[in-house]
Backbone as a chain_set.jsonl record, in Angstrom:
{"seq": "MSQSRSLLLIRVLLFVWAFDFDAVADVPDKWFLMARHGECAEITSLQRKIPDLGEPKTLDSFVDFMKNKGYSVHQQSLSGLNDSAVEVVIPELSLNLIFVTAELCSVCLEHP", "coords": {"N": [[-82.586, -11.531, -15.667], [-85.827, -13.415, -14.143], [-87.223, -15.615, -15.509], [-90.206, -15.874, -15.266], [-90.694, -12.91, -13.867], [-89.668, -11.759, -16.79], [-92.364, -12.377, -18.03], [-93.916, -11.179, -16.928], [-93.401, -8.503, -17.561], [-93.618, -8.553, -19.87], [-96.705, -9.33, -19.892], [-97.784, -6.614, -19.339], [-96.333, -4.801, -20.694], [-97.822, -5.784, -23.641], [-100.704, -4.957, -22.362], [-100.511, -2.491, -22.24], [-100.032, -1.422, -24.833], [-102.182, -2.622, -26.334], [-104.084, -0.589, -26.278], [-105.542, 2.515, -26.748], [-104.235, 5.349, -25.349], [-105.122, 8.101, -25.305], [-107.196, 8.968, -23.788], [-106.974, 10.295, -20.892], [-107.13, 9.258, -17.415], [-108.992, 11.279, -14.907], [-107.847, 11.647, -12.888], [-105.011, 12.223, -12.464], [-102.637, 11.424, -10.765], [-103.256, 9.417, -9.67], [-103.109, 5.637, -8.231], [-103.079, 2.029, -9.282], [-103.529, -1.144, -8.946], [-102.443, -3.605, -10.533], [-104.082, -7.215, -11.873], [-103.324, -10.546, -12.772], [-104.556, -10.889, -15.21], [-104.42, -8.141, -16.489], [-106.438, -6.676, -15.832], [-107.362, -3.443, -13.469], [-107.321, -2.379, -10.182], [-108.462, -0.894, -7.28], [-106.273, 0.176, -4.859], [-107.006, 0.044, -2.629], [-108.095, -2.752, -2.461], [-106.476, -4.333, -1.295], [-106.883, -4.353, 1.123], [-108.237, -6.872, 2.443], [-105.777, -8.329, 2.82], [-104.225, -6.032, 4.426], [-106.022, -5.294, 6.689], [-106.074, -2.789, 7.953], [-105.328, -0.476, 6.399], [-106.397, 1.659, 5.109], [-107.068, 4.481, 3.012], [-105.348, 4.609, 0.487], [-104.002, 6.635, -2.355], [-101.923, 6.618, -3.932], [-99.037, 5.419, -5.282], [-96.85, 6.184, -3.683], [-98.162, 6.812, -1.247], [-98.791, 4.433, -0.222], [-96.539, 3.025, 0.035], [-95.388, 4.443, 1.8], [-96.476, 4.094, 3.802], [-96.614, 1.314, 4.503], [-94.13, 0.853, 5.261], [-93.787, 2.594, 7.226], [-95.196, 0.961, 9.125], [-93.259, -1.279, 9.321], [-92.543, -2.765, 7.563], [-90.44, -4.349, 5.425], [-90.041, -3.188, 2.15], [-89.893, -3.402, -1.027], [-88.912, -2.105, -4.184], [-89.358, -1.162, -7.872], [-89.22, -0.104, -10.955], [-91.187, -0.97, -14.011], [-89.0, -1.648, -16.718], [-89.457, 0.122, -19.627], [-91.763, 1.433, -19.697], [-91.854, 4.049, -18.861], [-91.675, 4.801, -15.892], [-94.545, 3.995, -15.536], [-95.451, 1.785, -14.37], [-94.611, -0.053, -11.613], [-93.176, -1.809, -9.943], [-93.823, -3.552, -6.525], [-92.587, -5.085, -3.881], [-93.374, -6.838, -0.735], [-91.64, -9.009, 1.107], [-92.39, -9.964, 3.733], [-95.202, -10.04, 3.707], [-95.79, -11.729, 1.585], [-96.571, -10.405, -0.567], [-96.318, -9.803, -3.889], [-96.504, -6.748, -6.211], [-98.192, -5.565, -8.739], [-98.051, -2.225, -9.938], [-100.189, 0.681, -11.389], [-100.18, 3.646, -13.231], [-102.604, 5.887, -13.296], [-103.7, 6.476, -15.993], [-102.577, 4.65, -17.491], [-104.698, 2.712, -16.736], [-107.228, 3.464, -17.474], [-108.53, 3.132, -19.757], [-109.512, 0.432, -19.071], [-111.069, 0.941, -16.85], [-112.968, 2.885, -17.897], [-114.327, 1.096, -19.557], [-115.171, -1.525, -17.777]], "CA": [[-84.087, -11.741, -15.105], [-86.459, -14.568, -14.121], [-88.972, -16.046, -16.373], [-91.733, -15.134, -14.233], [-90.43, -11.842, -14.384], [-90.317, -11.482, -18.092], [-93.674, -12.653, -18.23], [-94.948, -9.781, -16.077], [-93.307, -7.234, -18.225], [-94.352, -9.085, -21.566], [-97.823, -8.873, -19.951], [-97.408, -5.481, -19.175], [-96.253, -3.969, -22.403], [-98.615, -5.85, -24.056], [-102.157, -4.364, -22.25], [-100.015, -0.713, -23.053], [-99.711, -1.938, -26.589], [-103.43, -2.875, -26.91], [-105.247, 0.424, -25.782], [-105.217, 4.051, -26.752], [-104.585, 6.079, -24.196], [-105.461, 9.555, -25.539], [-108.083, 9.427, -22.914], [-106.477, 10.099, -19.524], [-108.063, 9.655, -16.336], [-109.037, 12.468, -14.189], [-106.796, 11.995, -11.62], [-103.379, 11.243, -13.509], [-101.887, 11.031, -9.943], [-103.848, 7.961, -8.835], [-102.426, 4.247, -8.875], [-103.756, 1.22, -9.408], [-103.108, -2.771, -8.644], [-102.633, -4.384, -11.948], [-104.053, -8.063, -11.802], [-102.569, -11.261, -13.442], [-104.89, -10.779, -16.377], [-104.276, -7.014, -17.381], [-107.586, -5.684, -15.4], [-106.952, -2.736, -12.644], [-108.298, -2.606, -8.954], [-108.428, 0.378, -6.385], [-105.349, -0.366, -3.731], [-107.882, -0.285, -1.175], [-108.7, -4.018, -2.967], [-105.705, -4.944, -0.498], [-108.055, -4.166, 2.79], [-108.244, -8.046, 3.035], [-104.642, -8.56, 3.752], [-104.101, -5.483, 5.082], [-107.366, -4.389, 7.069], [-105.913, -0.836, 8.276], [-104.682, -0.036, 5.238], [-107.057, 3.033, 4.802], [-107.669, 5.12, 1.178], [-103.664, 5.458, -0.456], [-104.192, 6.57, -3.843], [-100.759, 6.883, -4.972], [-97.87, 4.326, -4.9], [-95.989, 6.994, -2.873], [-98.503, 6.875, 0.191], [-98.918, 2.942, 0.029], [-95.353, 2.363, 0.544], [-94.812, 5.077, 3.238], [-97.665, 3.309, 5.11], [-96.052, 0.1, 4.59], [-92.807, 1.144, 5.589], [-94.181, 3.053, 8.864], [-95.744, -0.548, 9.591], [-92.436, -1.786, 10.053], [-92.454, -4.007, 6.295], [-89.361, -3.855, 4.425], [-90.754, -2.593, 0.833], [-88.879, -3.059, -2.498], [-89.741, -1.437, -5.396], [-88.641, -1.348, -8.785], [-90.113, 0.602, -12.357], [-90.902, -1.959, -14.902], [-88.568, -1.279, -17.921], [-90.135, 0.29, -21.156], [-93.284, 1.76, -19.41], [-91.783, 5.506, -17.949], [-92.001, 4.973, -14.798], [-96.218, 4.3, -15.22], [-95.678, 0.747, -13.801], [-93.624, -0.225, -10.29], [-93.247, -3.638, -8.837], [-93.654, -3.503, -5.484], [-92.403, -6.482, -3.001], [-93.173, -7.231, 0.668], [-91.849, -10.244, 1.716], [-93.145, -10.257, 4.87], [-96.768, -10.777, 3.874], [-95.71, -12.645, 0.419], [-97.06, -9.893, -1.341], [-95.719, -9.569, -4.913], [-97.419, -6.468, -6.837], [-97.434, -4.396, -9.897], [-98.81, -0.89, -9.628], [-99.838, 1.029, -12.843], [-101.054, 4.684, -13.161], [-104.548, 5.926, -13.899], [-103.595, 6.469, -17.18], [-102.642, 2.673, -18.012], [-105.777, 2.031, -16.383], [-108.333, 4.331, -18.132], [-109.6, 2.254, -20.367], [-110.136, -0.543, -18.352], [-112.121, 1.728, -15.803], [-114.278, 3.235, -18.424], [-114.65, -0.612, -19.892], [-115.214, -2.857, -16.67]], "C": [[-84.796, -13.062, -15.305], [-87.586, -14.683, -15.337], [-89.844, -15.655, -16.051], [-91.902, -13.519, -14.497], [-90.702, -10.848, -15.612], [-91.569, -11.892, -18.55], [-94.383, -11.836, -17.957], [-94.718, -8.648, -17.387], [-93.778, -7.732, -19.417], [-96.154, -8.583, -21.222], [-98.296, -7.689, -19.826], [-97.586, -4.618, -20.012], [-97.281, -4.517, -23.407], [-100.118, -5.311, -23.809], [-101.184, -2.817, -22.618], [-100.435, -0.55, -24.398], [-101.266, -1.587, -27.109], [-104.543, -1.836, -26.869], [-104.457, 1.648, -26.498], [-105.403, 4.547, -25.846], [-104.216, 7.37, -24.309], [-106.308, 10.101, -24.198], [-107.15, 9.249, -21.508], [-107.308, 10.31, -18.126], [-108.123, 10.545, -15.657], [-108.376, 12.785, -13.115], [-105.399, 11.109, -11.798], [-102.668, 10.823, -12.018], [-102.014, 9.879, -9.232], [-103.231, 6.807, -9.089], [-103.222, 3.662, -8.451], [-102.996, -0.006, -9.312], [-103.575, -3.179, -9.899], [-102.558, -6.109, -11.973], [-103.409, -8.949, -13.018], [-102.91, -11.293, -15.125], [-105.325, -9.15, -16.977], [-105.886, -5.986, -16.46], [-106.748, -4.929, -13.945], [-107.942, -2.766, -11.445], [-107.309, -1.405, -8.191], [-107.653, -0.322, -5.521], [-106.121, -0.168, -2.786], [-108.632, -2.101, -1.064], [-107.575, -4.824, -1.835], [-105.956, -5.233, 0.971], [-107.924, -5.913, 3.251], [-107.27, -8.523, 3.54], [-103.958, -7.852, 4.196], [-105.219, -4.877, 5.83], [-107.031, -2.93, 7.539], [-104.985, -0.1, 7.44], [-105.263, 1.687, 4.539], [-107.162, 3.225, 3.333], [-105.918, 5.412, 0.519], [-104.256, 5.36, -2.122], [-103.024, 6.713, -4.56], [-99.64, 5.823, -4.187], [-96.991, 5.024, -3.334], [-96.683, 6.748, -1.361], [-98.259, 5.319, 0.882], [-97.458, 2.375, 0.508], [-94.72, 3.016, 1.59], [-95.533, 4.076, 4.341], [-97.259, 1.766, 5.569], [-94.811, -0.081, 5.626], [-92.812, 1.293, 7.01], [-94.956, 1.889, 9.143], [-94.659, -1.399, 9.977], [-91.971, -2.895, 8.52], [-91.174, -3.425, 5.581], [-90.241, -4.153, 3.065], [-89.42, -2.598, 0.216], [-89.552, -3.06, -3.813], [-88.856, -1.199, -6.826], [-89.426, -0.821, -10.109], [-89.483, -0.444, -13.103], [-90.321, -1.232, -16.353], [-89.286, -0.61, -19.292], [-91.439, 1.153, -20.906], [-93.146, 3.485, -18.637], [-92.218, 5.854, -17.177], [-94.018, 5.073, -14.132], [-95.914, 2.928, -14.323], [-94.142, 0.599, -12.853], [-94.11, -1.536, -9.932], [-92.878, -3.429, -7.535], [-93.426, -4.855, -4.683], [-92.275, -6.157, -1.802], [-93.305, -8.359, 1.244], [-92.473, -10.929, 2.948], [-94.887, -10.92, 4.949], [-96.489, -11.376, 2.38], [-96.652, -12.019, -0.299], [-96.039, -9.178, -2.578], [-96.793, -8.404, -5.873], [-97.144, -5.269, -7.92], [-98.865, -3.295, -9.531], [-98.259, 0.084, -10.917], [-100.45, 2.553, -12.079], [-102.25, 4.988, -13.194], [-104.354, 5.803, -15.016], [-103.392, 5.154, -18.123], [-103.735, 2.111, -17.568], [-107.143, 2.429, -16.828], [-109.142, 3.72, -18.744], [-110.376, 1.392, -19.71], [-111.414, -0.105, -17.159], [-113.255, 2.293, -16.724], [-114.926, 1.82, -19.143], [-114.539, -1.79, -19.25], [-115.507, -4.418, -17.489]], "O": [[-84.58, -13.779, -16.282], [-88.461, -13.953, -15.803], [-90.41, -14.848, -16.788], [-92.828, -12.96, -15.086], [-91.382, -9.826, -15.702], [-91.76, -11.644, -19.74], [-95.438, -11.607, -18.549], [-95.62, -8.098, -18.019], [-94.546, -6.953, -19.981], [-96.791, -7.799, -21.925], [-99.445, -7.589, -20.256], [-98.533, -3.853, -20.197], [-97.701, -3.63, -24.15], [-100.831, -5.174, -24.803], [-101.624, -2.188, -23.581], [-101.088, 0.366, -24.898], [-101.598, -0.715, -27.912], [-105.68, -2.048, -27.29], [-103.256, 1.765, -26.743], [-106.485, 4.464, -25.265], [-103.278, 7.87, -23.688], [-106.205, 11.211, -23.676], [-106.701, 8.158, -21.159], [-107.974, 11.304, -17.835], [-106.983, 11.003, -15.578], [-108.299, 13.859, -12.519], [-104.96, 10.003, -11.48], [-102.057, 9.756, -12.096], [-101.227, 9.391, -8.421], [-102.705, 6.748, -10.2], [-104.035, 4.025, -7.601], [-101.798, 0.049, -9.592], [-104.735, -3.152, -10.311], [-101.441, -6.618, -12.061], [-103.018, -8.407, -14.052], [-102.127, -11.552, -16.039], [-106.286, -8.942, -17.718], [-106.136, -4.793, -16.628], [-105.811, -5.492, -13.38], [-109.124, -3.088, -11.573], [-106.128, -1.088, -8.334], [-108.067, -1.444, -5.231], [-105.486, -0.301, -1.74], [-109.32, -2.593, -0.17], [-107.886, -5.978, -1.54], [-105.435, -6.041, 1.74], [-107.517, -6.169, 4.384], [-107.396, -9.153, 4.59], [-102.893, -8.332, 4.584], [-105.372, -3.696, 5.518], [-107.854, -2.022, 7.42], [-104.097, 0.689, 7.763], [-104.707, 2.502, 3.802], [-107.319, 2.297, 2.54], [-105.544, 6.53, 0.165], [-104.725, 4.439, -2.792], [-103.072, 6.926, -5.772], [-99.481, 5.552, -2.997], [-96.673, 4.446, -2.294], [-95.962, 6.522, -0.389], [-97.78, 5.029, 1.978], [-97.329, 1.406, 1.257], [-93.788, 2.543, 2.241], [-95.134, 3.531, 5.37], [-97.506, 1.204, 6.636], [-94.637, -0.922, 6.508], [-92.223, 0.605, 7.843], [-95.838, 2.434, 9.806], [-94.868, -2.237, 10.855], [-91.061, -3.717, 8.624], [-90.993, -2.25, 5.26], [-90.975, -5.131, 2.928], [-88.338, -2.131, 0.572], [-90.424, -3.769, -4.315], [-87.637, -1.063, -6.722], [-90.529, -1.362, -10.182], [-88.322, -0.851, -13.153], [-90.998, -0.432, -16.998], [-89.671, -1.538, -20.004], [-92.109, 1.534, -21.866], [-94.065, 4.028, -18.025], [-92.979, 6.82, -17.12], [-94.584, 5.629, -13.191], [-96.311, 3.179, -13.185], [-93.01, 0.958, -13.178], [-95.207, -2.052, -9.717], [-91.709, -3.135, -7.287], [-94.227, -5.751, -4.946], [-91.386, -5.381, -1.449], [-94.314, -8.85, 1.75], [-92.911, -12.071, 3.09], [-95.497, -11.707, 5.673], [-97.632, -11.476, 1.934], [-97.58, -12.689, -0.753], [-95.218, -8.286, -2.361], [-97.831, -8.903, -6.308], [-96.273, -4.4, -7.96], [-100.013, -3.449, -9.115], [-97.141, 0.324, -11.373], [-100.945, 2.693, -10.961], [-103.042, 4.052, -13.087], [-104.898, 4.774, -15.416], [-103.947, 4.827, -19.173], [-103.917, 0.948, -17.926], [-108.12, 1.734, -16.547], [-110.339, 3.657, -18.464], [-111.605, 1.429, -19.67], [-112.385, -0.767, -16.792], [-114.421, 2.18, -16.346], [-116.151, 1.692, -19.151], [-114.058, -2.829, -19.702], [-115.564, -5.458, -16.833]]}, "num_chains": 1, "name": "protein.A"}
């Protein structure tokens, strides 16, 4: 595992450890993007890089959209997070994204 990938995994694990996740978001199937400092953003925030993105709410709908556009999409679950965090890489757009479930973002959304 590369050093940058290890650091990213550590940040995500620290984020998860730092919050009480008893309060689950209203939309459990919804996914968010996690930024470098642990804040969460709607997937639609990618519209500045992908203008015709639409409004995907899930990781699968985003991945399907990008594959249908002809991009190669590589995804990998981050270990230790029970499939609640997934790294998605789209080389043609130089995108390296971390998607997290609503459960992981619920505290951040309630306290921006």
